[in-house]
C-alpha positions, 0 to 999 in steps of 0.5 A: 873724142870721149865717148860717156854712154848711157850704161858707163864701162867699169874696168876691174882695178883701181879708181886710179885705173879707172880714170886714167886707164892707159897711165899717162897722168901723173896724179897731180893731173888726176886730182888736182882737177877743180870739180864742181859740187855737181862732180864731186857728188858722185865720188862722194856716194861712191864713198859712202857705198864703201863704208856700208854705213847704217845711217846715211844723209844726203843733203840736197840728195840725188835722185832716188833712183840712184841709191835703189838697190842692194849697195844701201838696202840695210841703210837708213836713208836720210834726204835733205831736199828742196827738189821734190821729185828726189825723195818721191820714191821714199818711203817716209817724208818728214816735211819741217815748217817753221823749224818744226816737224808739221808732217810725217807719213808715206808719200801716198798719205802726203799726197793723197791728202789736199790739205797737207803742205806735201801736197801744196809743196808737190802741186806747186813743183807740178808733181800733182794736178 
């Protein structure tokens, strides 16, 4: 049996030691495993955290709560999103329409304007009524 708790326990040591703490598997067992895009994303995000880049681009990003905190506090994050709930907490939102910048403002102002494209998209997504 394996358990994945809500608050995972990470051991002091390497990524490999955390993946195989008992040392029962060789590298082929660990790294050749076919991972889905959703399974690869946390590894890619961890790699970005280690790089401490000034700019991070997330294509179809992760939920906003995941990128909050000290690891990215000095980072400009550009998120390409189709799921609006992943960007609703961002400081600024740029809306593209037909290849052009249509809107650029904070979410509160965009959602406060019922004529904005972002408001319409948020309404379609069930985020506003």
